[in-house]
Each structure stands twice: as structure tokens, then as C-alpha cells.
PDB file of N, CA, C, O and CB in Angstrom:
ATOM      1  N   MET A   1     148.067  43.974  74.112  1.00  0.00           N
ATOM      2  CA  MET A   1     146.728  43.984  74.492  1.00  0.00           C
ATOM      3  C   MET A   1     146.428  45.221  75.296  1.00  0.00           C
ATOM      4  O   MET A   1     147.183  45.533  76.217  1.00  0.00           O
ATOM      5  CB  MET A   1     146.399  42.760  75.236  1.00  0.00           C
ATOM      6  N   ALA A   2     145.346  45.957  74.993  1.00  0.00           N
ATOM      7  CA  ALA A   2     144.952  47.204  75.685  1.00  0.00           C
ATOM      8  C   ALA A   2     143.947  46.874  76.761  1.00  0.00           C
ATOM      9  O   ALA A   2     143.132  45.961  76.621  1.00  0.00           O
ATOM     10  CB  ALA A   2     144.357  48.249  74.689  1.00  0.00           C
ATOM     11  N   MET A   3     144.020  47.632  77.836  1.00  0.00           N
ATOM     12  CA  MET A   3     143.075  47.359  78.961  1.00  0.00           C
ATOM     13  C   MET A   3     142.454  48.753  79.315  1.00  0.00           C
ATOM     14  O   MET A   3     143.169  49.750  79.414  1.00  0.00           O
ATOM     15  CB  MET A   3     143.844  46.662  80.276  1.00  0.00           C
ATOM     16  N   PHE A   4     141.194  48.785  79.488  1.00  0.00           N
ATOM     17  CA  PHE A   4     140.485  49.993  79.843  1.00  0.00           C
ATOM     18  C   PHE A   4     139.884  49.807  81.221  1.00  0.00           C
ATOM     19  O   PHE A   4     139.332  48.754  81.542  1.00  0.00           O
ATOM     20  CB  PHE A   4     139.398  50.334  78.801  1.00  0.00           C
ATOM     21  N   TYR A   5     140.007  50.890  82.063  1.00  0.00           N
ATOM     22  CA  TYR A   5     139.405  50.827  83.322  1.00  0.00           C
ATOM     23  C   TYR A   5     138.262  51.850  83.342  1.00  0.00           C
ATOM     24  O   TYR A   5     138.488  53.048  83.173  1.00  0.00           O
ATOM     25  CB  TYR A   5     140.433  51.070  84.427  1.00  0.00           C
ATOM     26  N   THR A   6     137.059  51.371  83.548  1.00  0.00           N
ATOM     27  CA  THR A   6     135.919  52.250  83.588  1.00  0.00           C
ATOM     28  C   THR A   6     135.251  52.149  84.944  1.00  0.00           C
ATOM     29  O   THR A   6     134.452  51.237  85.154  1.00  0.00           O
ATOM     30  CB  THR A   6     134.936  51.920  82.468  1.00  0.00           C
ATOM     31  N   PRO A   7     135.523  52.986  85.811  1.00  0.00           N
ATOM     32  CA  PRO A   7     134.944  52.953  87.193  1.00  0.00           C
ATOM     33  C   PRO A   7     133.454  53.196  87.179  1.00  0.00           C
ATOM     34  O   PRO A   7     132.960  53.932  86.325  1.00  0.00           O
ATOM     35  CB  PRO A   7     135.615  54.007  88.095  1.00  0.00           C
ATOM     36  N   THR A   8     132.766  52.631  88.051  1.00  0.00           N
ATOM     37  CA  THR A   8     131.341  52.809  88.138  1.00  0.00           C
ATOM     38  C   THR A   8     131.081  54.130  88.808  1.00  0.00           C
ATOM     39  O   THR A   8     131.850  54.591  89.651  1.00  0.00           O
ATOM     40  CB  THR A   8     130.670  51.653  88.894  1.00  0.00           C
ATOM     41  N   THR A   9     129.922  54.759  88.392  1.00  0.00           N
ATOM     42  CA  THR A   9     129.491  56.047  88.941  1.00  0.00           C
ATOM     43  C   THR A   9     128.560  55.795  90.095  1.00  0.00           C
ATOM     44  O   THR A   9     127.681  54.938  90.013  1.00  0.00           O
ATOM     45  CB  THR A   9     128.803  56.923  87.868  1.00  0.00           C
ATOM     46  N   ASN A  10     128.732  56.487  91.103  1.00  0.00           N
ATOM     47  CA  ASN A  10     127.869  56.412  92.283  1.00  0.00           C
ATOM     48  C   ASN A  10     126.708  57.403  92.048  1.00  0.00           C
ATOM     49  O   ASN A  10     126.856  58.594  92.319  1.00  0.00           O
ATOM     50  CB  ASN A  10     128.677  56.750  93.628  1.00  0.00           C
ATOM     51  N   TYR A  11     125.589  56.933  91.561  1.00  0.00           N
ATOM     52  CA  TYR A  11     124.515  57.787  91.148  1.00  0.00           C
ATOM     53  C   TYR A  11     123.844  58.339  92.453  1.00  0.00           C
ATOM     54  O   TYR A  11     123.187  59.376  92.363  1.00  0.00           O
ATOM     55  CB  TYR A  11     123.485  56.995  90.220  1.00  0.00           C
ATOM     56  N   ALA A  12     123.963  57.754  93.565  1.00  0.00           N
ATOM     57  CA  ALA A  12     123.369  58.320  94.756  1.00  0.00           C
ATOM     58  C   ALA A  12     124.008  59.608  95.146  1.00  0.00           C
ATOM     59  O   ALA A  12     123.328  60.507  95.642  1.00  0.00           O
ATOM     60  CB  ALA A  12     123.452  57.367  95.877  1.00  0.00           C
ATOM     61  N   THR A  13     125.298  59.735  94.941  1.00  0.00           N
ATOM     62  CA  THR A  13     126.008  60.946  95.193  1.00  0.00           C
ATOM     63  C   THR A  13     125.557  62.031  94.218  1.00  0.00           C
ATOM     64  O   THR A  13     125.356  63.176  94.623  1.00  0.00           O
ATOM     65  CB  THR A  13     127.502  60.710  95.097  1.00  0.00           C
ATOM     66  N   ALA A  14     125.393  61.682  92.923  1.00  0.00           N
ATOM     67  CA  ALA A  14     124.944  62.688  91.960  1.00  0.00           C
ATOM     68  C   ALA A  14     123.543  63.127  92.273  1.00  0.00           C
ATOM     69  O   ALA A  14     123.205  64.302  92.127  1.00  0.00           O
ATOM     70  CB  ALA A  14     125.017  62.155  90.536  1.00  0.00           C
ATOM     71  N   SER A  15     122.745  62.220  92.690  1.00  0.00           N
ATOM     72  CA  SER A  15     121.374  62.572  93.127  1.00  0.00           C
ATOM     73  C   SER A  15     121.312  63.534  94.327  1.00  0.00           C
ATOM     74  O   SER A  15     120.503  64.461  94.371  1.00  0.00           O
ATOM     75  CB  SER A  15     120.628  61.308  93.482  1.00  0.00           C
ATOM     76  N   THR A  16     122.186  63.276  95.276  1.00  0.00           N
ATOM     77  CA  THR A  16     122.290  64.133  96.472  1.00  0.00           C
ATOM     78  C   THR A  16     122.751  65.535  96.057  1.00  0.00           C
ATOM     79  O   THR A  16     122.163  66.539  96.461  1.00  0.00           O
ATOM     80  CB  THR A  16     123.284  63.516  97.522  1.00  0.00           C
ATOM     81  N   VAL A  17     123.777  65.584  95.271  1.00  0.00           N
ATOM     82  CA  VAL A  17     124.202  66.958  94.788  1.00  0.00           C
ATOM     83  C   VAL A  17     123.149  67.656  93.999  1.00  0.00           C
ATOM     84  O   VAL A  17     122.970  68.865  94.147  1.00  0.00           O
ATOM     85  CB  VAL A  17     125.447  66.869  93.924  1.00  0.00           C
ATOM     86  N   ASN A  18     122.419  66.915  93.133  1.00  0.00           N
ATOM     87  CA  ASN A  18     121.349  67.533  92.391  1.00  0.00           C
ATOM     88  C   ASN A  18     120.220  68.103  93.336  1.00  0.00           C
ATOM     89  O   ASN A  18     119.708  69.197  93.099  1.00  0.00           O
ATOM     90  CB  ASN A  18     120.765  66.499  91.408  1.00  0.00           C
ATOM     91  N   ARG A  19     119.868  67.367  94.359  1.00  0.00           N
ATOM     92  CA  ARG A  19     118.880  67.831  95.324  1.00  0.00           C
ATOM     93  C   ARG A  19     119.349  69.041  95.992  1.00  0.00           C
ATOM     94  O   ARG A  19     118.575  69.982  96.165  1.00  0.00           O
ATOM     95  CB  ARG A  19     118.565  66.794  96.335  1.00  0.00           C
ATOM     96  N   ALA A  20     120.626  69.083  96.397  1.00  0.00           N
ATOM     97  CA  ALA A  20     121.203  70.254  97.105  1.00  0.00           C
ATOM     98  C   ALA A  20     121.119  71.528  96.226  1.00  0.00           C
ATOM     99  O   ALA A  20     120.735  72.609  96.673  1.00  0.00           O
ATOM    100  CB  ALA A  20     122.701  69.970  97.498  1.00  0.00           C
ATOM    101  N   PHE A  21     121.507  71.323  94.940  1.00  0.00           N
ATOM    102  CA  PHE A  21     121.387  72.496  94.080  1.00  0.00           C
ATOM    103  C   PHE A  21     119.987  72.922  93.816  1.00  0.00           C
ATOM    104  O   PHE A  21     119.716  74.108  93.626  1.00  0.00           O
ATOM    105  CB  PHE A  21     122.042  72.250  92.808  1.00  0.00           C
ATOM    106  N   SER A  22     119.105  71.990  93.799  1.00  0.00           N
ATOM    107  CA  SER A  22     117.678  72.311  93.561  1.00  0.00           C
ATOM    108  C   SER A  22     117.199  73.120  94.788  1.00  0.00           C
ATOM    109  O   SER A  22     116.509  74.126  94.625  1.00  0.00           O
ATOM    110  CB  SER A  22     116.785  70.970  93.347  1.00  0.00           C
ATOM    111  N   HIS A  23     117.553  72.695  95.990  1.00  0.00           N
ATOM    112  CA  HIS A  23     117.126  73.448  97.188  1.00  0.00           C
ATOM    113  C   HIS A  23     117.730  74.818  97.174  1.00  0.00           C
ATOM    114  O   HIS A  23     117.040  75.781  97.508  1.00  0.00           O
ATOM    115  CB  HIS A  23     117.519  72.717  98.482  1.00  0.00           C
ATOM    116  N   LEU A  24     119.025  74.966  96.794  1.00  0.00           N
ATOM    117  CA  LEU A  24     119.658  76.228  96.686  1.00  0.00           C
ATOM    118  C   LEU A  24     118.937  77.132  95.702  1.00  0.00           C
ATOM    119  O   LEU A  24     118.737  78.315  95.978  1.00  0.00           O
ATOM    120  CB  LEU A  24     121.073  76.047  96.292  1.00  0.00           C
ATOM    121  N   GLY A  25     118.561  76.611  94.604  1.00  0.00           N
ATOM    122  CA  GLY A  25     117.777  77.342  93.598  1.00  0.00           C
ATOM    123  C   GLY A  25     116.469  77.802  94.142  1.00  0.00           C
ATOM    124  O   GLY A  25     116.078  78.945  93.905  1.00  0.00           O
ATOM    125  N   ASP A  26     115.772  76.968  94.861  1.00  0.00           N
ATOM    126  CA  ASP A  26     114.508  77.389  95.558  1.00  0.00           C
ATOM    127  C   ASP A  26     114.738  78.503  96.565  1.00  0.00           C
ATOM    128  O   ASP A  26     113.911  79.403  96.715  1.00  0.00           O
ATOM    129  CB  ASP A  26     113.871  76.190  96.286  1.00  0.00           C
ATOM    130  N   ILE A  27     115.844  78.436  97.238  1.00  0.00           N
ATOM    131  CA  ILE A  27     116.087  79.497  98.220  1.00  0.00           C
ATOM    132  C   ILE A  27     116.301  80.824  97.559  1.00  0.00           C
ATOM    133  O   ILE A  27     115.755  81.845  97.977  1.00  0.00           O
ATOM    134  CB  ILE A  27     117.278  79.166  99.078  1.00  0.00           C
ATOM    135  N   VAL A  28     117.128  80.798  96.485  1.00  0.00           N
ATOM    136  CA  VAL A  28     117.453  82.032  95.689  1.00  0.00           C
ATOM    137  C   VAL A  28     116.223  82.545  95.060  1.00  0.00           C
ATOM    138  O   VAL A  28     116.052  83.762  94.992  1.00  0.00           O
ATOM    139  CB  VAL A  28     118.518  81.766  94.594  1.00  0.00           C
ATOM    140  N   ALA A  29     115.337  81.702  94.587  1.00  0.00           N
ATOM    141  CA  ALA A  29     114.059  82.204  93.972  1.00  0.00           C
ATOM    142  C   ALA A  29     113.215  82.877  95.040  1.00  0.00           C
ATOM    143  O   ALA A  29     112.629  83.930  94.790  1.00  0.00           O
ATOM    144  CB  ALA A  29     113.237  81.028  93.300  1.00  0.00           C
ATOM    145  N   SER A  30     113.143  82.297  96.202  1.00  0.00           N
ATOM    146  CA  SER A  30     112.427  82.904  97.314  1.00  0.00           C
ATOM    147  C   SER A  30     112.895  84.240  97.738  1.00  0.00           C
ATOM    148  O   SER A  30     112.094  85.116  98.064  1.00  0.00           O
ATOM    149  CB  SER A  30     112.484  82.046  98.439  1.00  0.00           C
ATOM    150  N   VAL A  31     114.195  84.417  97.741  1.00  0.00           N
ATOM    151  CA  VAL A  31     114.827  85.713  98.121  1.00  0.00           C
ATOM    152  C   VAL A  31     114.480  86.738  97.016  1.00  0.00           C
ATOM    153  O   VAL A  31     114.130  87.879  97.318  1.00  0.00           O
ATOM    154  CB  VAL A  31     116.433  85.565  98.295  1.00  0.00           C
ATOM    155  N   ILE A  32     114.575  86.349  95.810  1.00  0.00           N
ATOM    156  CA  ILE A  32     114.289  87.209  94.663  1.00  0.00           C
ATOM    157  C   ILE A  32     112.779  87.716  94.734  1.00  0.00           C
ATOM    158  O   ILE A  32     112.459  88.893  94.574  1.00  0.00           O
ATOM    159  CB  ILE A  32     114.569  86.402  93.301  1.00  0.00           C
ATOM    160  N   ALA A  33     111.940  86.726  94.981  1.00  0.00           N
ATOM    161  CA  ALA A  33     110.459  87.103  95.045  1.00  0.00           C
ATOM    162  C   ALA A  33     110.262  88.015  96.191  1.00  0.00           C
ATOM    163  O   ALA A  33     109.541  89.005  96.064  1.00  0.00           O
ATOM    164  CB  ALA A  33     109.506  85.843  95.206  1.00  0.00           C
ATOM    165  N   TRP A  34     110.896  87.724  97.371  1.00  0.00           N
ATOM    166  CA  TRP A  34     110.686  88.576  98.554  1.00  0.00           C
ATOM    167  C   TRP A  34     111.202  90.039  98.228  1.00  0.00           C
ATOM    168  O   TRP A  34     110.550  91.015  98.599  1.00  0.00           O
ATOM    169  CB  TRP A  34     111.457  87.952  99.838  1.00  0.00           C
ATOM    170  N   ASN A  35     112.386  90.169  97.526  1.00  0.00           N
ATOM    171  CA  ASN A  35     112.844  91.488  97.195  1.00  0.00           C
ATOM    172  C   ASN A  35     111.989  92.178  96.188  1.00  0.00           C
ATOM    173  O   ASN A  35     111.800  93.392  96.269  1.00  0.00           O
ATOM    174  CB  ASN A  35     114.207  91.429  96.710  1.00  0.00           C
ATOM    175  N   ASP A  36     111.460  91.444  95.235  1.00  0.00           N
ATOM    176  CA  ASP A  36     110.553  92.084  94.250  1.00  0.00           C
ATOM    177  C   ASP A  36     109.285  92.627  94.968  1.00  0.00           C
ATOM    178  O   ASP A  36     108.839  93.732  94.660  1.00  0.00           O
ATOM    179  CB  ASP A  36     110.144  91.046  93.115  1.00  0.00           C
ATOM    180  N   ALA A  37     108.708  91.863  95.913  1.00  0.00           N
ATOM    181  CA  ALA A  37     107.526  92.277  96.676  1.00  0.00           C
ATOM    182  C   ALA A  37     107.898  93.556  97.504  1.00  0.00           C
ATOM    183  O   ALA A  37     107.138  94.522  97.575  1.00  0.00           O
ATOM    184  CB  ALA A  37     107.023  91.085  97.634  1.00  0.00           C
ATOM    185  N   ARG A  38     109.067  93.500  98.097  1.00  0.00           N
ATOM    186  CA  ARG A  38     109.496  94.652  98.949  1.00  0.00           C
ATOM    187  C   ARG A  38     109.623  95.937  98.079  1.00  0.00           C
ATOM    188  O   ARG A  38     109.148  97.003  98.471  1.00  0.00           O
ATOM    189  CB  ARG A  38     110.891  94.331  99.666  1.00  0.00           C
ATOM    190  N   VAL A  39     110.232  95.822  96.966  1.00  0.00           N
ATOM    191  CA  VAL A  39     110.397  96.970  96.098  1.00  0.00           C
ATOM    192  C   VAL A  39     108.989  97.498  95.626  1.00  0.00           C
ATOM    193  O   VAL A  39     108.729  98.699  95.695  1.00  0.00           O
ATOM    194  CB  VAL A  39     111.301  96.579  94.867  1.00  0.00           C
ATOM    195  N   THR A  40     108.132  96.625  95.170  1.00  0.00           N
ATOM    196  CA  THR A  40     106.825  97.041  94.750  1.00  0.00           C
ATOM    197  C   THR A  40     106.056  97.618  95.944  1.00  0.00           C
ATOM    198  O   THR A  40     105.395  98.643  95.778  1.00  0.00           O
ATOM    199  CB  THR A  40     106.067  95.866  94.118  1.00  0.00           C
ATOM    200  N   ARG A  41     106.104  97.050  97.068  1.00  0.00           N
ATOM    201  CA  ARG A  41     105.420  97.641  98.214  1.00  0.00           C
ATOM    202  C   ARG A  41     105.900  99.016  98.639  1.00  0.00           C
ATOM    203  O   ARG A  41     105.109  99.874  99.030  1.00  0.00           O
ATOM    204  CB  ARG A  41     105.543  96.743  99.349  1.00  0.00           C
ATOM    205  N   ASN A  42     107.248  99.218  98.554  1.00  0.00           N
ATOM    206  CA  ASN A  42     107.826 100.559  98.824  1.00  0.00           C
ATOM    207  C   ASN A  42     107.436 101.569  97.750  1.00  0.00           C
ATOM    208  O   ASN A  42     107.157 102.726  98.064  1.00  0.00           O
ATOM    209  CB  ASN A  42     109.365 100.475  98.914  1.00  0.00           C
ATOM    210  N   ALA A  43     107.412 101.157  96.513  1.00  0.00           N
ATOM    211  CA  ALA A  43     107.045 102.089  95.458  1.00  0.00           C
ATOM    212  C   ALA A  43     105.573 102.529  95.500  1.00  0.00           C
ATOM    213  O   ALA A  43     105.256 103.693  95.254  1.00  0.00           O
ATOM    214  CB  ALA A  43     107.340 101.467  94.131  1.00  0.00           C
ATOM    215  N   LEU A  44     104.713 101.611  95.803  1.00  0.00           N
ATOM    216  CA  LEU A  44     103.295 101.896  95.876  1.00  0.00           C
ATOM    217  C   LEU A  44     102.975 102.719  97.148  1.00  0.00           C
ATOM    218  O   LEU A  44     102.124 103.607  97.151  1.00  0.00           O
ATOM    219  CB  LEU A  44     102.485 100.576  95.856  1.00  0.00           C
ATOM    220  N   SER A  45     103.688 102.379  98.193  1.00  0.00           N
ATOM    221  CA  SER A  45     103.467 103.152  99.491  1.00  0.00           C
ATOM    222  C   SER A  45     103.903 104.570  99.403  1.00  0.00           C
ATOM    223  O   SER A  45     103.401 105.438 100.117  1.00  0.00           O
ATOM    224  CB  SER A  45     104.219 102.507 100.655  1.00  0.00           C
ATOM    225  N   SER A  46     104.887 104.823  98.480  1.00  0.00           N
ATOM    226  CA  SER A  46     105.285 106.262  98.378  1.00  0.00           C
ATOM    227  C   SER A  46     104.337 107.098  97.580  1.00  0.00           C
ATOM    228  O   SER A  46     104.478 108.320  97.561  1.00  0.00           O
ATOM    229  CB  SER A  46     106.644 106.386  97.762  1.00  0.00           C
ATOM    230  N   LEU A  47     103.379 106.505  96.920  1.00  0.00           N
ATOM    231  CA  LEU A  47     102.354 107.251  96.147  1.00  0.00           C
ATOM    232  C   LEU A  47     101.291 107.869  97.063  1.00  0.00           C
ATOM    233  O   LEU A  47     100.979 107.349  98.135  1.00  0.00           O
ATOM    234  CB  LEU A  47     101.672 106.316  95.119  1.00  0.00           C
ATOM    235  N   THR A  48     100.758 108.980  96.602  1.00  0.00           N
ATOM    236  CA  THR A  48      99.645 109.605  97.376  1.00  0.00           C
ATOM    237  C   THR A  48      98.445 108.896  97.101  1.00  0.00           C
ATOM    238  O   THR A  48      98.386 108.122  96.146  1.00  0.00           O
ATOM    239  CB  THR A  48      99.442 111.062  97.068  1.00  0.00           C
ATOM    240  N   ASP A  49      97.367 109.120  97.952  1.00  0.00           N
ATOM    241  CA  ASP A  49      96.048 108.519  97.714  1.00  0.00           C
ATOM    242  C   ASP A  49      95.511 108.815  96.400  1.00  0.00           C
ATOM    243  O   ASP A  49      94.893 107.955  95.773  1.00  0.00           O
ATOM    244  CB  ASP A  49      95.087 108.954  98.706  1.00  0.00           C
ATOM    245  N   ARG A  50      95.707 109.968  95.953  1.00  0.00           N
ATOM    246  CA  ARG A  50      95.235 110.468  94.578  1.00  0.00           C
ATOM    247  C   ARG A  50      95.905 109.631  93.429  1.00  0.00           C
ATOM    248  O   ARG A  50      95.254 109.156  92.498  1.00  0.00           O
ATOM    249  CB  ARG A  50      95.609 112.059  94.383  1.00  0.00           C
ATOM    250  N   GLU A  51      97.211 109.498  93.570  1.00  0.00           N
ATOM    251  CA  GLU A  51      97.949 108.685  92.594  1.00  0.00           C
ATOM    252  C   GLU A  51      97.485 107.263  92.577  1.00  0.00           C
ATOM    253  O   GLU A  51      97.343 106.654  91.516  1.00  0.00           O
ATOM    254  CB  GLU A  51      99.419 108.721  92.880  1.00  0.00           C
ATOM    255  N   LEU A  52      97.244 106.717  93.780  1.00  0.00           N
ATOM    256  CA  LEU A  52      96.807 105.314  93.811  1.00  0.00           C
ATOM    257  C   LEU A  52      95.419 105.218  93.220  1.00  0.00           C
ATOM    258  O   LEU A  52      95.137 104.238  92.531  1.00  0.00           O
ATOM    259  CB  LEU A  52      96.824 104.744  95.258  1.00  0.00           C
ATOM    260  N   ASP A  53      94.542 106.162  93.443  1.00  0.00           N
ATOM    261  CA  ASP A  53      93.211 106.175  92.844  1.00  0.00           C
ATOM    262  C   ASP A  53      93.299 106.264  91.318  1.00  0.00           C
ATOM    263  O   ASP A  53      92.485 105.675  90.607  1.00  0.00           O
ATOM    264  CB  ASP A  53      92.386 107.348  93.398  1.00  0.00           C
ATOM    265  N   ASP A  54      94.277 106.994  90.832  1.00  0.00           N
ATOM    266  CA  ASP A  54      94.449 107.116  89.406  1.00  0.00           C
ATOM    267  C   ASP A  54      94.788 105.781  88.766  1.00  0.00           C
ATOM    268  O   ASP A  54      94.430 105.589  87.605  1.00  0.00           O
ATOM    269  CB  ASP A  54      95.518 108.126  89.099  1.00  0.00           C
ATOM    270  N   ILE A  55      95.427 104.877  89.408  1.00  0.00           N
ATOM    271  CA  ILE A  55      95.736 103.594  88.867  1.00  0.00           C
ATOM    272  C   ILE A  55      94.764 102.531  89.341  1.00  0.00           C
ATOM    273  O   ILE A  55      94.965 101.349  89.063  1.00  0.00           O
ATOM    274  CB  ILE A  55      97.128 103.218  89.222  1.00  0.00           C
ATOM    275  N   GLY A  56      93.694 102.929  90.066  1.00  0.00           N
ATOM    276  CA  GLY A  56      92.631 101.970  90.486  1.00  0.00           C
ATOM    277  C   GLY A  56      93.012 101.130  91.767  1.00  0.00           C
ATOM    278  O   GLY A  56      92.588  99.986  91.928  1.00  0.00           O
ATOM    279  N   LEU A  57      93.803 101.741  92.629  1.00  0.00           N
ATOM    280  CA  LEU A  57      94.185 101.000  93.862  1.00  0.00           C
ATOM    281  C   LEU A  57      93.837 101.843  95.034  1.00  0.00           C
ATOM    282  O   LEU A  57      93.579 103.043  94.939  1.00  0.00           O
ATOM    283  CB  LEU A  57      95.702 100.634  93.890  1.00  0.00           C
ATOM    284  N   THR A  58      93.842 101.114  96.235  1.00  0.00           N
ATOM    285  CA  THR A  58      93.685 101.822  97.516  1.00  0.00           C
ATOM    286  C   THR A  58      94.905 101.338  98.320  1.00  0.00           C
ATOM    287  O   THR A  58      95.636 100.430  97.925  1.00  0.00           O
ATOM    288  CB  THR A  58      92.244 101.501  98.267  1.00  0.00           C
ATOM    289  N   ARG A  59      95.072 101.999  99.463  1.00  0.00           N
ATOM    290  CA  ARG A  59      96.145 101.621 100.354  1.00  0.00           C
ATOM    291  C   ARG A  59      96.012 100.144 100.816  1.00  0.00           C
ATOM    292  O   ARG A  59      97.027  99.482 101.031  1.00  0.00           O
ATOM    293  CB  ARG A  59      96.161 102.562 101.565  1.00  0.00           C
ATOM    294  N   GLY A  60      94.821  99.645 100.962  1.00  0.00           N
ATOM    295  CA  GLY A  60      94.640  98.261 101.347  1.00  0.00           C
ATOM    296  C   GLY A  60      94.972  97.267 100.278  1.00  0.00           C
ATOM    297  O   GLY A  60      95.139  96.085 100.577  1.00  0.00           O
ATOM    298  N   ASP A  61      95.078  97.708  98.998  1.00  0.00           N
ATOM    299  CA  ASP A  61      95.384  96.766  97.959  1.00  0.00           C
ATOM    300  C   ASP A  61      96.894  96.571  97.756  1.00  0.00           C
ATOM    301  O   ASP A  61      97.312  95.684  97.013  1.00  0.00           O
ATOM    302  CB  ASP A  61      94.748  97.214  96.685  1.00  0.00           C
ATOM    303  N   ILE A  62      97.729  97.423  98.435  1.00  0.00           N
ATOM    304  CA  ILE A  62      99.169  97.380  98.189  1.00  0.00           C
ATOM    305  C   ILE A  62      99.834  96.002  98.514  1.00  0.00           C
ATOM    306  O   ILE A  62     100.663  95.503  97.753  1.00  0.00           O
ATOM    307  CB  ILE A  62      99.834  98.470  99.014  1.00  0.00           C
ATOM    308  N   GLU A  63      99.439  95.420  99.657  1.00  0.00           N
ATOM    309  CA  GLU A  63     100.028  94.143 100.015  1.00  0.00           C
ATOM    310  C   GLU A  63      99.675  93.039  99.002  1.00  0.00           C
ATOM    311  O   GLU A  63     100.516  92.216  98.640  1.00  0.00           O
ATOM    312  CB  GLU A  63      99.570  93.740 101.407  1.00  0.00           C
ATOM    313  N   ASN A  64      98.439  93.045  98.565  1.00  0.00           N
ATOM    314  CA  ASN A  64      98.029  92.037  97.614  1.00  0.00           C
ATOM    315  C   ASN A  64      98.693  92.198  96.252  1.00  0.00           C
ATOM    316  O   ASN A  64      98.996  91.217  95.574  1.00  0.00           O
ATOM    317  CB  ASN A  64      96.547  92.070  97.460  1.00  0.00           C
ATOM    318  N   VAL A  65      98.909  93.438  95.868  1.00  0.00           N
ATOM    319  CA  VAL A  65      99.611  93.741  94.549  1.00  0.00           C
ATOM    320  C   VAL A  65     101.039  93.265  94.691  1.00  0.00           C
ATOM    321  O   VAL A  65     101.582  92.663  93.765  1.00  0.00           O
ATOM    322  CB  VAL A  65      99.578  95.325  94.170  1.00  0.00           C
ATOM    323  N   ALA A  66     101.665  93.524  95.843  1.00  0.00           N
ATOM    324  CA  ALA A  66     103.109  93.126  96.036  1.00  0.00           C
ATOM    325  C   ALA A  66     103.290  91.687  96.056  1.00  0.00           C
ATOM    326  O   ALA A  66     104.338  91.183  95.652  1.00  0.00           O
ATOM    327  CB  ALA A  66     103.674  93.675  97.304  1.00  0.00           C
ATOM    328  N   LEU A  67     102.305  90.983  96.513  1.00  0.00           N
ATOM    329  CA  LEU A  67     102.428  89.488  96.576  1.00  0.00           C
ATOM    330  C   LEU A  67     101.734  88.821  95.354  1.00  0.00           C
ATOM    331  O   LEU A  67     101.581  87.600  95.356  1.00  0.00           O
ATOM    332  CB  LEU A  67     101.782  88.937  97.926  1.00  0.00           C
ATOM    333  N   ASN A  68     101.329  89.543  94.362  1.00  0.00           N
ATOM    334  CA  ASN A  68     100.752  89.078  93.144  1.00  0.00           C
ATOM    335  C   ASN A  68      99.465  88.325  93.371  1.00  0.00           C
ATOM    336  O   ASN A  68      99.121  87.431  92.598  1.00  0.00           O
ATOM    337  CB  ASN A  68     101.717  88.230  92.425  1.00  0.00           C
ATOM    338  N   HIS A  69      98.724  88.684  94.456  1.00  0.00           N
ATOM    339  CA  HIS A  69      97.457  88.126  94.784  1.00  0.00           C
ATOM    340  C   HIS A  69      96.260  88.995  94.346  1.00  0.00           C
ATOM    341  O   HIS A  69      95.109  88.677  94.643  1.00  0.00           O
ATOM    342  CB  HIS A  69      97.408  87.892  96.240  1.00  0.00           C
ATOM    343  N   PHE A  70      96.539  90.027  93.679  1.00  0.00           N
ATOM    344  CA  PHE A  70      95.573  91.129  93.439  1.00  0.00           C
ATOM    345  C   PHE A  70      94.685  90.655  92.186  1.00  0.00           C
ATOM    346  O   PHE A  70      95.198  90.351  91.108  1.00  0.00           O
ATOM    347  CB  PHE A  70      96.375  92.594  93.143  1.00  0.00           C
ATOM    348  N   ILE A  71      93.374  90.623  92.420  1.00  0.00           N
ATOM    349  CA  ILE A  71      92.472  90.253  91.278  1.00  0.00           C
ATOM    350  C   ILE A  71      91.457  91.419  91.253  1.00  0.00           C
ATOM    351  O   ILE A  71      90.881  91.809  92.268  1.00  0.00           O
ATOM    352  CB  ILE A  71      91.727  88.749  91.475  1.00  0.00           C
ATOM    353  N   ARG A  72      91.290  91.912  90.105  1.00  0.00           N
ATOM    354  CA  ARG A  72      90.340  93.037  89.910  1.00  0.00           C
ATOM    355  C   ARG A  72      89.427  92.675  88.769  1.00  0.00           C
ATOM    356  O   ARG A  72      88.544  93.456  88.413  1.00  0.00           O
ATOM    357  CB  ARG A  72      91.083  94.400  89.619  1.00  0.00           C
TER     358      ARG A  72
END
């Protein structure tokens, strides 16, 4: 006669691990978004006023463009 042992899974532990990885993913996404905004801000800040005018921006628009809040 064969006997099988199938232990029960503790789903609360799996749920906790899933939440931890979800939070870690949120943190990584936040860091990536911050870095993208920083790079955009630096690139636009290095342009002259004439170059910004050529693309339809002013110095005051740089922060909104970097944070993807720019509506024109």
C-alpha cells in the first residue's frame, strides 16, 4: 500500500511575501520615476532660453515637464 503525504500550505505566509514584493516593486518604480524626472530636468535646464522657446517651453515649464504634469 502506498502512502502520500501532502502538507498544507500556509497561504498567509505566501500573502505576506507577495505584499512585501509588491511594496519593493513600488519602491523601485518610485526611484525610476524620480531618476527620469531628474534626467529630464537636467537636460532641459542645460538648454538656452532660445532653445526652450524653439520647443515651446519656458524656464517655468521645466518642473511640470519633468513630472509629466505639463499640459499645453
